[in-house]
C-alpha positions in Angstrom: -29.6 -2.8 -75.7 -29.3 -0.6 -72.8 -32.6 -0.9 -71.3 -32.2 -4.5 -71.4 -29.0 -4.2 -69.5 -30.5 -2.1 -67.0 -33.7 -4.1 -66.2 -30.6 -7.4 -65.9 -28.9 -5.1 -63.4 -32.2 -4.1 -61.6 -33.1 -7.4 -61.2 -29.4 -8.3 -60.0 -29.8 -6.6 -58.0 -33.1 -6.3 -56.6 -31.9 -10.2 -55.9 -28.4 -9.4 -54.6 -30.2 -7.4 -51.9 -32.3 -10.4 -50.6 -28.9 -12.4 -49.7 -27.9 -9.4 -47.7 -31.0 -8.8 -46.0 -31.0 -12.3 -44.9 -28.1 -12.4 -43.5 -28.5 -9.4 -41.1 -31.8 -10.6 -40.3 -29.8 -14.2 -39.6 -26.8 -12.5 -37.9 -29.2 -9.9 -35.7 -31.6 -13.2 -34.9 -27.9 -15.2 -34.2 -26.7 -12.2 -32.0 -30.1 -11.5 -30.3 -30.5 -15.4 -29.2 -26.7 -15.7 -27.8 -27.9 -12.1 -25.6 -30.5 -14.0 -24.5 -28.8 -17.2 -24.1 -26.0 -15.8 -21.9 -28.7 -13.1 -20.0 -29.9 -16.5 -18.9 -26.6 -18.1 -17.8 -26.1 -15.2 -15.4 -29.3 -15.2 -14.1 -29.1 -18.4 -13.4 -25.9 -18.2 -11.6 -26.8 -15.1 -9.6 -29.6 -17.1 -8.8 -27.8 -20.0 -7.5 -24.8 -18.0 -5.4 -27.7 -16.4 -4.0 -28.2 -19.5 -2.1 -24.9 -20.6 -0.7 -24.2 -19.5 2.6 -22.5 -16.7 3.2 -18.5 -17.7 4.4 -19.2 -15.1 7.1 -21.4 -14.9 9.9 -22.5 -11.0 10.6 -23.1 -10.5 14.4 -23.9 -7.0 16.2 -23.0 -6.7 19.6 -21.2 -4.0 22.7 -17.4 -4.3 23.0 -15.5 -4.5 25.8 -12.7 -2.6 24.8 -8.5 -3.2 26.2 -5.6 -2.7 25.1 -5.6 -3.1 21.4 -8.3 -6.4 22.5 -11.6 -6.4 22.5 -14.5 -9.3 23.7 -17.7 -9.3 22.5 -20.0 -11.1 23.9 -23.4 -12.7 21.8 -25.8 -15.4 22.3 -23.4 -16.8 24.7 -20.3 -16.6 22.5 -17.2 -14.4 23.4 -15.8 -13.0 20.5 -12.0 -12.0 21.3 -10.9 -9.1 18.9 -6.9 -8.5 19.2 -4.1 -7.5 16.3 -4.5 -6.1 12.9 -8.1 -6.8 11.4 -10.0 -5.5 8.6 -12.7 -2.8 9.9 -14.5 -0.1 8.8 -14.3 3.4 10.5 -17.7 5.7 11.2 -17.5 7.5 8.0 -17.9 4.5 6.0 -14.1 3.9 4.3 -12.2 0.4 4.5 -9.4 0.1 6.4 -7.3 -3.7 5.0 -5.6 -3.6 8.1 -4.8 -2.1 11.8 -7.0 -1.1 15.1 -10.4 -0.3 14.3 -10.3 3.4 15.8 -13.9 2.7 17.7 -12.0 0.1 19.7 -8.9 2.6 20.6 -10.2 3.5 24.0 -9.3 1.0 26.5 -12.2 1.3 29.4 -15.0 1.9 27.3 -17.6 -0.2 25.8 -18.2 0.6 22.1 -21.8 -1.2 20.0 -20.1 -2.5 16.5 -20.7 -5.3 14.2 -18.2 -7.5 13.1 -18.3 -10.8 10.7 -17.4 -14.4 12.2 -15.6 -17.6 10.1 -15.6 -20.8 12.1 -12.5 -22.2 12.4 -11.4 -26.0 12.6 -7.9 -26.9 13.9 -6.4 -30.3 12.9 -6.8 -31.7 16.4 -10.0 -30.6 16.7 -10.1 -27.4 18.4 -12.7 -24.9 17.1 -13.5 -21.6 17.5 -14.9 -18.7 16.1 -12.4 -16.2 14.2 -13.8 -12.6 14.2 -12.3 -11.1 10.3 -13.6 -7.3 10.4 -14.8 -4.9 11.9 -17.5 -2.4 11.8 -17.0 0.6 13.7 -20.9 2.1 12.3 -22.9 -0.1 14.4 
C-alpha cells in the first residue's frame, strides 16, 4: 500500500507540475508580448513626434546690444530682444528669466543663438517673438 501511495503521489505530483509550468510559460509569453507591443507603440509615437515641426525656430546671428535690449538681424528679419527672457549662459546653465549676461554691455555686438516663434494678434498683426537666448554661440 505504501508503494502504491508513493506512485500515486508521484503521478499526481508530475501532473500537478505540468499546469504550473504551462501557466508560467503562458504568463511569460503574455508579458513578452505586452512588452513588445509597448515598445512598438513607444517607437511609433517617437517617430510620429519626430515628424512634427518644432514649436520654435532656432537661429544664430550677431546681436547689437543696447540697455536691456538687443537686435539681431537674420535673413532680412530684425529680431528685438527686451525685458526678461529665458536664457542659457556661457557655461550651459539655463535661466528661466532675467537678462542674458552676454547682452549686458551696451554698444557691444555679440554672437548668439535664439529661438523664435511666429505670433499673430487678433487684429492680424504678426511678428516673430524671441522666446530664449543662448549665449554659447
